[in-house]
PQR file of N, CA, C, O and H, with PARSE charges and radii, in Angstrom:
ATOM      1  N   MET A   1      17.152 -77.117 -48.898 -0.4000 1.5000
ATOM      2  CA  MET A   1      17.543 -77.487 -47.540 -0.0000 2.0000
ATOM      3  C   MET A   1      17.639 -76.246 -46.639  0.5500 1.7000
ATOM      4  O   MET A   1      17.172 -76.255 -45.500 -0.5500 1.4000
ATOM      5  N   LYS A   2      18.244 -75.199 -47.163 -0.4000 1.5000
ATOM      6  CA  LYS A   2      18.438 -73.996 -46.355 -0.0000 2.0000
ATOM      7  C   LYS A   2      17.094 -73.401 -45.931  0.5500 1.7000
ATOM      8  O   LYS A   2      16.920 -72.991 -44.783 -0.5500 1.4000
ATOM      9  H   LYS A   2      18.624 -75.192 -48.088  0.4000 1.0000
ATOM     10  N   LYS A   3      16.143 -73.361 -46.877 -0.4000 1.5000
ATOM     11  CA  LYS A   3      14.829 -72.781 -46.561 -0.0000 2.0000
ATOM     12  C   LYS A   3      14.167 -73.555 -45.421  0.5500 1.7000
ATOM     13  O   LYS A   3      13.612 -72.964 -44.495 -0.5500 1.4000
ATOM     14  H   LYS A   3      16.285 -73.694 -47.809  0.4000 1.0000
ATOM     15  N   LYS A   4      14.234 -74.891 -45.503 -0.4000 1.5000
ATOM     16  CA  LYS A   4      13.622 -75.704 -44.452 -0.0000 2.0000
ATOM     17  C   LYS A   4      14.262 -75.402 -43.097  0.5500 1.7000
ATOM     18  O   LYS A   4      13.566 -75.284 -42.089 -0.5500 1.4000
ATOM     19  H   LYS A   4      14.685 -75.371 -46.256  0.4000 1.0000
ATOM     20  N   ARG A   5      15.599 -75.275 -43.079 -0.4000 1.5000
ATOM     21  CA  ARG A   5      16.303 -75.000 -41.819 -0.0000 2.0000
ATOM     22  C   ARG A   5      15.849 -73.660 -41.239  0.5500 1.7000
ATOM     23  O   ARG A   5      15.576 -73.559 -40.043 -0.5500 1.4000
ATOM     24  H   ARG A   5      16.165 -75.371 -43.898  0.4000 1.0000
ATOM     25  N   THR A   6      15.771 -72.640 -42.083 -0.4000 1.5000
ATOM     26  CA  THR A   6      15.350 -71.325 -41.592 -0.0000 2.0000
ATOM     27  C   THR A   6      13.932 -71.418 -41.039  0.5500 1.7000
ATOM     28  O   THR A   6      13.616 -70.815 -40.013 -0.5500 1.4000
ATOM     29  H   THR A   6      15.993 -72.722 -43.055  0.4000 1.0000
ATOM     30  N   GLY A   7      13.079 -72.179 -41.728 -0.4000 1.5000
ATOM     31  CA  GLY A   7      11.703 -72.345 -41.268 -0.0000 2.0000
ATOM     32  C   GLY A   7      11.679 -72.949 -39.874  0.5500 1.7000
ATOM     33  O   GLY A   7      10.925 -72.510 -39.005 -0.5500 1.4000
ATOM     34  H   GLY A   7      13.335 -72.668 -42.562  0.4000 1.0000
ATOM     35  N   LYS A   8      12.520 -73.968 -39.669 -0.4000 1.5000
ATOM     36  CA  LYS A   8      12.591 -74.603 -38.346 -0.0000 2.0000
ATOM     37  C   LYS A   8      13.040 -73.587 -37.298  0.5500 1.7000
ATOM     38  O   LYS A   8      12.482 -73.526 -36.203 -0.5500 1.4000
ATOM     39  H   LYS A   8      13.132 -74.325 -40.375  0.4000 1.0000
ATOM     40  N   ASN A   9      14.049 -72.795 -37.643 -0.4000 1.5000
ATOM     41  CA  ASN A   9      14.544 -71.793 -36.695 -0.0000 2.0000
ATOM     42  C   ASN A   9      13.428 -70.817 -36.328  0.5500 1.7000
ATOM     43  O   ASN A   9      13.255 -70.468 -35.161 -0.5500 1.4000
ATOM     44  H   ASN A   9      14.503 -72.845 -38.533  0.4000 1.0000
ATOM     45  N   ILE A  10      12.672 -70.381 -37.339 -0.4000 1.5000
ATOM     46  CA  ILE A  10      11.579 -69.430 -37.093 -0.0000 2.0000
ATOM     47  C   ILE A  10      10.548 -70.077 -36.163  0.5500 1.7000
ATOM     48  O   ILE A  10      10.049 -69.434 -35.239 -0.5500 1.4000
ATOM     49  H   ILE A  10      12.812 -70.665 -38.288  0.4000 1.0000
ATOM     50  N   ASP A  11      10.229 -71.368 -36.418 -0.4000 1.5000
ATOM     51  CA  ASP A  11       9.262 -72.065 -35.568 -0.0000 2.0000
ATOM     52  C   ASP A  11       9.760 -72.097 -34.123  0.5500 1.7000
ATOM     53  O   ASP A  11       8.995 -71.843 -33.192 -0.5500 1.4000
ATOM     54  H   ASP A  11      10.634 -71.890 -37.168  0.4000 1.0000
ATOM     55  N   CYS A  12      11.055 -72.414 -33.938 -0.4000 1.5000
ATOM     56  CA  CYS A  12      11.629 -72.461 -32.586 -0.0000 2.0000
ATOM     57  C   CYS A  12      11.504 -71.092 -31.926  0.5500 1.7000
ATOM     58  O   CYS A  12      11.134 -70.987 -30.757 -0.5500 1.4000
ATOM     59  H   CYS A  12      11.676 -72.621 -34.694  0.4000 1.0000
ATOM     60  N   ARG A  13      11.815 -70.049 -32.685 -0.4000 1.5000
ATOM     61  CA  ARG A  13      11.727 -68.699 -32.135 -0.0000 2.0000
ATOM     62  C   ARG A  13      10.292 -68.386 -31.748  0.5500 1.7000
ATOM     63  O   ARG A  13      10.037 -67.817 -30.686 -0.5500 1.4000
ATOM     64  H   ARG A  13      12.115 -70.134 -33.635  0.4000 1.0000
ATOM     65  N   LYS A  14       9.349 -68.761 -32.616 -0.4000 1.5000
ATOM     66  CA  LYS A  14       7.930 -68.494 -32.324 -0.0000 2.0000
ATOM     67  C   LYS A  14       7.531 -69.191 -31.034  0.5500 1.7000
ATOM     68  O   LYS A  14       6.871 -68.600 -30.180 -0.5500 1.4000
ATOM     69  H   LYS A  14       9.556 -69.223 -33.479  0.4000 1.0000
ATOM     70  N   ILE A  15       7.936 -70.462 -30.893 -0.4000 1.5000
ATOM     71  CA  ILE A  15       7.584 -71.227 -29.692 -0.0000 2.0000
ATOM     72  C   ILE A  15       8.171 -70.538 -28.456  0.5500 1.7000
ATOM     73  O   ILE A  15       7.494 -70.385 -27.440 -0.5500 1.4000
ATOM     74  H   ILE A  15       8.473 -70.943 -31.587  0.4000 1.0000
ATOM     75  N   LYS A  16       9.453 -70.119 -28.557 -0.4000 1.5000
ATOM     76  CA  LYS A  16      10.096 -69.441 -27.425 -0.0000 2.0000
ATOM     77  C   LYS A  16       9.362 -68.147 -27.101  0.5500 1.7000
ATOM     78  O   LYS A  16       9.133 -67.830 -25.934 -0.5500 1.4000
ATOM     79  H   LYS A  16      10.003 -70.243 -29.383  0.4000 1.0000
ATOM     80  N   LEU A  17       8.992 -67.395 -28.149 -0.4000 1.5000
ATOM     81  CA  LEU A  17       8.282 -66.130 -27.940 -0.0000 2.0000
ATOM     82  C   LEU A  17       6.947 -66.386 -27.254  0.5500 1.7000
ATOM     83  O   LEU A  17       6.563 -65.656 -26.340 -0.5500 1.4000
ATOM     84  H   LEU A  17       9.178 -67.653 -29.098  0.4000 1.0000
ATOM     85  N   ILE A  18       6.231 -67.436 -27.701 -0.4000 1.5000
ATOM     86  CA  ILE A  18       4.921 -67.748 -27.110 -0.0000 2.0000
ATOM     87  C   ILE A  18       5.105 -68.093 -25.632  0.5500 1.7000
ATOM     88  O   ILE A  18       4.352 -67.613 -24.785 -0.5500 1.4000
ATOM     89  H   ILE A  18       6.542 -68.029 -28.444  0.4000 1.0000
ATOM     90  N   GLU A  19       6.112 -68.932 -25.317 -0.4000 1.5000
ATOM     91  CA  GLU A  19       6.363 -69.304 -23.921 -0.0000 2.0000
ATOM     92  C   GLU A  19       6.695 -68.069 -23.087  0.5500 1.7000
ATOM     93  O   GLU A  19       6.184 -67.890 -21.981 -0.5500 1.4000
ATOM     94  H   GLU A  19       6.724 -69.322 -26.005  0.4000 1.0000
ATOM     95  N   PHE A  20       7.568 -67.217 -23.647 -0.4000 1.5000
ATOM     96  CA  PHE A  20       7.966 -65.995 -22.944 -0.0000 2.0000
ATOM     97  C   PHE A  20       6.749 -65.110 -22.706  0.5500 1.7000
ATOM     98  O   PHE A  20       6.572 -64.573 -21.612 -0.5500 1.4000
ATOM     99  H   PHE A  20       7.983 -67.362 -24.545  0.4000 1.0000
ATOM    100  N   TYR A  21       5.902 -64.958 -23.738 -0.4000 1.5000
ATOM    101  CA  TYR A  21       4.695 -64.130 -23.625 -0.0000 2.0000
ATOM    102  C   TYR A  21       3.772 -64.678 -22.548  0.5500 1.7000
ATOM    103  O   TYR A  21       3.207 -63.919 -21.761 -0.5500 1.4000
ATOM    104  H   TYR A  21       6.045 -65.395 -24.626  0.4000 1.0000
ATOM    105  N   ASN A  22       3.619 -66.013 -22.513 -0.4000 1.5000
ATOM    106  CA  ASN A  22       2.758 -66.621 -21.498 -0.0000 2.0000
ATOM    107  C   ASN A  22       3.279 -66.314 -20.095  0.5500 1.7000
ATOM    108  O   ASN A  22       2.507 -65.959 -19.205 -0.5500 1.4000
ATOM    109  H   ASN A  22       4.079 -66.630 -23.152  0.4000 1.0000
ATOM    110  N   GLN A  23       4.604 -66.455 -19.902 -0.4000 1.5000
ATOM    111  CA  GLN A  23       5.191 -66.176 -18.587 -0.0000 2.0000
ATOM    112  C   GLN A  23       4.954 -64.722 -18.198  0.5500 1.7000
ATOM    113  O   GLN A  23       4.564 -64.428 -17.068 -0.5500 1.4000
ATOM    114  H   GLN A  23       5.231 -66.744 -20.625  0.4000 1.0000
ATOM    115  N   VAL A  24       5.195 -63.811 -19.147 -0.4000 1.5000
ATOM    116  CA  VAL A  24       5.039 -62.383 -18.870 -0.0000 2.0000
ATOM    117  C   VAL A  24       3.578 -62.076 -18.545  0.5500 1.7000
ATOM    118  O   VAL A  24       3.293 -61.323 -17.613 -0.5500 1.4000
ATOM    119  H   VAL A  24       5.512 -64.050 -20.065  0.4000 1.0000
ATOM    120  N   SER A  25       2.644 -62.664 -19.320 -0.4000 1.5000
ATOM    121  CA  SER A  25       1.220 -62.400 -19.093 -0.0000 2.0000
ATOM    122  C   SER A  25       0.820 -62.881 -17.694  0.5500 1.7000
ATOM    123  O   SER A  25       0.043 -62.219 -17.006 -0.5500 1.4000
ATOM    124  H   SER A  25       2.876 -63.275 -20.077  0.4000 1.0000
ATOM    125  N   LYS A  26       1.355 -64.037 -17.276 -0.4000 1.5000
ATOM    126  CA  LYS A  26       1.055 -64.543 -15.930 -0.0000 2.0000
ATOM    127  C   LYS A  26       1.556 -63.564 -14.876  0.5500 1.7000
ATOM    128  O   LYS A  26       0.844 -63.252 -13.922 -0.5500 1.4000
ATOM    129  H   LYS A  26       1.987 -64.575 -17.835  0.4000 1.0000
ATOM    130  N   GLN A  27       2.808 -63.073 -15.055 -0.4000 1.5000
ATOM    131  CA  GLN A  27       3.371 -62.119 -14.095 -0.0000 2.0000
ATOM    132  C   GLN A  27       2.521 -60.859 -14.040  0.5500 1.7000
ATOM    133  O   GLN A  27       2.265 -60.322 -12.962 -0.5500 1.4000
ATOM    134  H   GLN A  27       3.386 -63.326 -15.830  0.4000 1.0000
ATOM    135  N   ILE A  28       2.080 -60.384 -15.215 -0.4000 1.5000
ATOM    136  CA  ILE A  28       1.266 -59.160 -15.268 -0.0000 2.0000
ATOM    137  C   ILE A  28      -0.055 -59.403 -14.541  0.5500 1.7000
ATOM    138  O   ILE A  28      -0.515 -58.538 -13.796 -0.5500 1.4000
ATOM    139  H   ILE A  28       2.288 -60.820 -16.090  0.4000 1.0000
ATOM    140  N   MET A  29      -0.671 -60.572 -14.747 -0.4000 1.5000
ATOM    141  CA  MET A  29      -1.934 -60.892 -14.073 -0.0000 2.0000
ATOM    142  C   MET A  29      -1.736 -60.859 -12.557  0.5500 1.7000
ATOM    143  O   MET A  29      -2.540 -60.261 -11.841 -0.5500 1.4000
ATOM    144  H   MET A  29      -0.296 -61.275 -15.352  0.4000 1.0000
ATOM    145  N   MET A  30      -0.665 -61.502 -12.060 -0.4000 1.5000
ATOM    146  CA  MET A  30      -0.394 -61.523 -10.622 -0.0000 2.0000
ATOM    147  C   MET A  30      -0.207 -60.099 -10.103  0.5500 1.7000
ATOM    148  O   MET A  30      -0.773 -59.726  -9.076 -0.5500 1.4000
ATOM    149  H   MET A  30      -0.012 -61.988 -12.641  0.4000 1.0000
ATOM    150  N   ARG A  31       0.595 -59.303 -10.825 -0.4000 1.5000
ATOM    151  CA  ARG A  31       0.856 -57.929 -10.391 -0.0000 2.0000
ATOM    152  C   ARG A  31      -0.426 -57.117 -10.390  0.5500 1.7000
ATOM    153  O   ARG A  31      -0.676 -56.342  -9.466 -0.5500 1.4000
ATOM    154  H   ARG A  31       1.054 -59.606 -11.660  0.4000 1.0000
ATOM    155  N   SER A  32      -1.248 -57.294 -11.434 -0.4000 1.5000
ATOM    156  CA  SER A  32      -2.488 -56.518 -11.534 -0.0000 2.0000
ATOM    157  C   SER A  32      -3.414 -56.887 -10.375  0.5500 1.7000
ATOM    158  O   SER A  32      -4.084 -56.018  -9.818 -0.5500 1.4000
ATOM    159  H   SER A  32      -1.046 -57.924 -12.184  0.4000 1.0000
ATOM    160  N   LYS A  33      -3.455 -58.174 -10.009 -0.4000 1.5000
ATOM    161  CA  LYS A  33      -4.287 -58.596  -8.876 -0.0000 2.0000
ATOM    162  C   LYS A  33      -3.817 -57.905  -7.603  0.5500 1.7000
ATOM    163  O   LYS A  33      -4.626 -57.389  -6.831 -0.5500 1.4000
ATOM    164  H   LYS A  33      -2.910 -58.881 -10.461  0.4000 1.0000
ATOM    165  N   ILE A  34      -2.490 -57.899  -7.387 -0.4000 1.5000
ATOM    166  CA  ILE A  34      -1.935 -57.266  -6.182 -0.0000 2.0000
ATOM    167  C   ILE A  34      -2.272 -55.774  -6.191  0.5500 1.7000
ATOM    168  O   ILE A  34      -2.689 -55.218  -5.175 -0.5500 1.4000
ATOM    169  H   ILE A  34      -1.833 -58.318  -8.013  0.4000 1.0000
ATOM    170  N   MET A  35      -2.087 -55.127  -7.356 -0.4000 1.5000
ATOM    171  CA  MET A  35      -2.377 -53.696  -7.468 -0.0000 2.0000
ATOM    172  C   MET A  35      -3.852 -53.437  -7.183  0.5500 1.7000
ATOM    173  O   MET A  35      -4.192 -52.480  -6.487 -0.5500 1.4000
ATOM    174  H   MET A  35      -1.748 -55.579  -8.182  0.4000 1.0000
ATOM    175  N   ASN A  36      -4.738 -54.295  -7.724 -0.4000 1.5000
ATOM    176  CA  ASN A  36      -6.170 -54.118  -7.490 -0.0000 2.0000
ATOM    177  C   ASN A  36      -6.475 -54.206  -5.995  0.5500 1.7000
ATOM    178  O   ASN A  36      -7.269 -53.422  -5.476 -0.5500 1.4000
ATOM    179  H   ASN A  36      -4.461 -55.072  -8.289  0.4000 1.0000
ATOM    180  N   LYS A  37      -5.843 -55.165  -5.300 -0.4000 1.5000
ATOM    181  CA  LYS A  37      -6.061 -55.301  -3.857 -0.0000 2.0000
ATOM    182  C   LYS A  37      -5.645 -54.024  -3.140  0.5500 1.7000
ATOM    183  O   LYS A  37      -6.372 -53.520  -2.285 -0.5500 1.4000
ATOM    184  H   LYS A  37      -5.198 -55.802  -5.722  0.4000 1.0000
ATOM    185  N   LYS A  38      -4.459 -53.498  -3.497 -0.4000 1.5000
ATOM    186  CA  LYS A  38      -3.972 -52.271  -2.867 -0.0000 2.0000
ATOM    187  C   LYS A  38      -4.930 -51.126  -3.147  0.5500 1.7000
ATOM    188  O   LYS A  38      -5.263 -50.348  -2.253 -0.5500 1.4000
ATOM    189  H   LYS A  38      -3.868 -53.908  -4.192  0.4000 1.0000
ATOM    190  N   PHE A  39      -5.379 -51.027  -4.414 -0.4000 1.5000
ATOM    191  CA  PHE A  39      -6.270 -49.944  -4.817 -0.0000 2.0000
ATOM    192  C   PHE A  39      -7.586 -50.032  -4.048  0.5500 1.7000
ATOM    193  O   PHE A  39      -8.110 -49.018  -3.588 -0.5500 1.4000
ATOM    194  H   PHE A  39      -5.109 -51.659  -5.141  0.4000 1.0000
ATOM    195  N   ILE A  40      -8.123 -51.260  -3.910 -0.4000 1.5000
ATOM    196  CA  ILE A  40      -9.389 -51.445  -3.195 -0.0000 2.0000
ATOM    197  C   ILE A  40      -9.202 -51.030  -1.734  0.5500 1.7000
ATOM    198  O   ILE A  40     -10.057 -50.349  -1.167 -0.5500 1.4000
ATOM    199  H   ILE A  40      -7.697 -52.084  -4.284  0.4000 1.0000
ATOM    200  N   SER A  41      -8.080 -51.441  -1.121 -0.4000 1.5000
ATOM    201  CA  SER A  41      -7.839 -51.097   0.285 -0.0000 2.0000
ATOM    202  C   SER A  41      -7.775 -49.580   0.438  0.5500 1.7000
ATOM    203  O   SER A  41      -8.299 -49.031   1.407 -0.5500 1.4000
ATOM    204  H   SER A  41      -7.385 -51.994  -1.581  0.4000 1.0000
ATOM    205  N   ARG A  42      -7.133 -48.898  -0.520 -0.4000 1.5000
ATOM    206  CA  ARG A  42      -7.058 -47.439  -0.464 -0.0000 2.0000
ATOM    207  C   ARG A  42      -8.457 -46.843  -0.573  0.5500 1.7000
ATOM    208  O   ARG A  42      -8.794 -45.909   0.154 -0.5500 1.4000
ATOM    209  H   ARG A  42      -6.707 -49.344  -1.307  0.4000 1.0000
ATOM    210  N   LYS A  43      -9.276 -47.383  -1.483 -0.4000 1.5000
ATOM    211  CA  LYS A  43     -10.652 -46.882  -1.652 -0.0000 2.0000
ATOM    212  C   LYS A  43     -11.414 -47.043  -0.341  0.5500 1.7000
ATOM    213  O   LYS A  43     -12.100 -46.121   0.102 -0.5500 1.4000
ATOM    214  H   LYS A  43      -9.003 -48.143  -2.073  0.4000 1.0000
ATOM    215  N   GLU A  44     -11.292 -48.217   0.279 -0.4000 1.5000
ATOM    216  CA  GLU A  44     -11.998 -48.472   1.537 -0.0000 2.0000
ATOM    217  C   GLU A  44     -11.549 -47.483   2.605  0.5500 1.7000
ATOM    218  O   GLU A  44     -12.375 -46.951   3.347 -0.5500 1.4000
ATOM    219  H   GLU A  44     -10.735 -48.966  -0.081  0.4000 1.0000
ATOM    220  N   ARG A  45     -10.249 -47.235   2.685 -0.4000 1.5000
ATOM    221  CA  ARG A  45      -9.733 -46.272   3.664 -0.0000 2.0000
ATOM    222  C   ARG A  45     -10.339 -44.898   3.408  0.5500 1.7000
ATOM    223  O   ARG A  45     -10.741 -44.203   4.341 -0.5500 1.4000
ATOM    224  H   ARG A  45      -9.578 -47.666   2.082  0.4000 1.0000
ATOM    225  N   GLY A  46     -10.401 -44.512   2.127 -0.4000 1.5000
ATOM    226  CA  GLY A  46     -10.970 -43.214   1.763 -0.0000 2.0000
ATOM    227  C   GLY A  46     -12.420 -43.127   2.204  0.5500 1.7000
ATOM    228  O   GLY A  46     -12.838 -42.098   2.735 -0.5500 1.4000
ATOM    229  H   GLY A  46     -10.075 -45.077   1.370  0.4000 1.0000
ATOM    230  N   GLN A  47     -13.202 -44.193   1.993 -0.4000 1.5000
ATOM    231  CA  GLN A  47     -14.612 -44.193   2.386 -0.0000 2.0000
ATOM    232  C   GLN A  47     -14.739 -44.082   3.908  0.5500 1.7000
ATOM    233  O   GLN A  47     -15.575 -43.332   4.412 -0.5500 1.4000
ATOM    234  H   GLN A  47     -12.862 -45.028   1.561  0.4000 1.0000
ATOM    235  N   LYS A  48     -13.903 -44.834   4.637 -0.4000 1.5000
ATOM    236  CA  LYS A  48     -13.928 -44.777   6.103 -0.0000 2.0000
ATOM    237  C   LYS A  48     -13.608 -43.364   6.574  0.5500 1.7000
ATOM    238  O   LYS A  48     -14.259 -42.833   7.474 -0.5500 1.4000
ATOM    239  H   LYS A  48     -13.224 -45.443   4.227  0.4000 1.0000
ATOM    240  N   TYR A  49     -12.591 -42.759   5.947 -0.4000 1.5000
ATOM    241  CA  TYR A  49     -12.183 -41.398   6.311 -0.0000 2.0000
ATOM    242  C   TYR A  49     -13.338 -40.436   6.091  0.5500 1.7000
ATOM    243  O   TYR A  49     -13.615 -39.586   6.936 -0.5500 1.4000
ATOM    244  H   TYR A  49     -12.062 -43.190   5.215  0.4000 1.0000
ATOM    245  N   LEU A  50     -14.016 -40.572   4.946 -0.4000 1.5000
ATOM    246  CA  LEU A  50     -15.139 -39.686   4.634 -0.0000 2.0000
ATOM    247  C   LEU A  50     -16.255 -39.890   5.660  0.5500 1.7000
ATOM    248  O   LEU A  50     -16.873 -38.921   6.102 -0.5500 1.4000
ATOM    249  H   LEU A  50     -13.790 -41.263   4.259  0.4000 1.0000
ATOM    250  N   LYS A  51     -16.518 -41.147   6.042 -0.4000 1.5000
ATOM    251  CA  LYS A  51     -17.571 -41.434   7.024 -0.0000 2.0000
ATOM    252  C   LYS A  51     -17.224 -40.795   8.368  0.5500 1.7000
ATOM    253  O   LYS A  51     -18.081 -40.198   9.020 -0.5500 1.4000
ATOM    254  H   LYS A  51     -16.016 -41.934   5.683  0.4000 1.0000
ATOM    255  N   ASN A  52     -15.961 -40.926   8.775 -0.4000 1.5000
ATOM    256  CA  ASN A  52     -15.530 -40.359  10.056 -0.0000 2.0000
ATOM    257  C   ASN A  52     -15.680 -38.841  10.048  0.5500 1.7000
ATOM    258  O   ASN A  52     -16.114 -38.246  11.034 -0.5500 1.4000
ATOM    259  H   ASN A  52     -15.265 -41.412   8.246  0.4000 1.0000
ATOM    260  N   VAL A  53     -15.317 -38.219   8.922 -0.4000 1.5000
ATOM    261  CA  VAL A  53     -15.427 -36.762   8.816 -0.0000 2.0000
ATOM    262  C   VAL A  53     -16.913 -36.417   8.745  0.5500 1.7000
ATOM    263  O   VAL A  53     -17.270 -35.243   8.651 -0.5500 1.4000
ATOM    264  H   VAL A  53     -14.964 -38.703   8.121  0.4000 1.0000
TER
END
């Protein structure tokens, strides 16, 4: 009985970890998209600056 209970607990933990990982991965994707936009805008500014010079 005890082994089965521990197994259930481990399964619950795994499910929670998977959900947590999914949430974190989504947040990272959103942040990376925002960072990429900022980085691209900086690159464009740099190119414009070089053209002006």
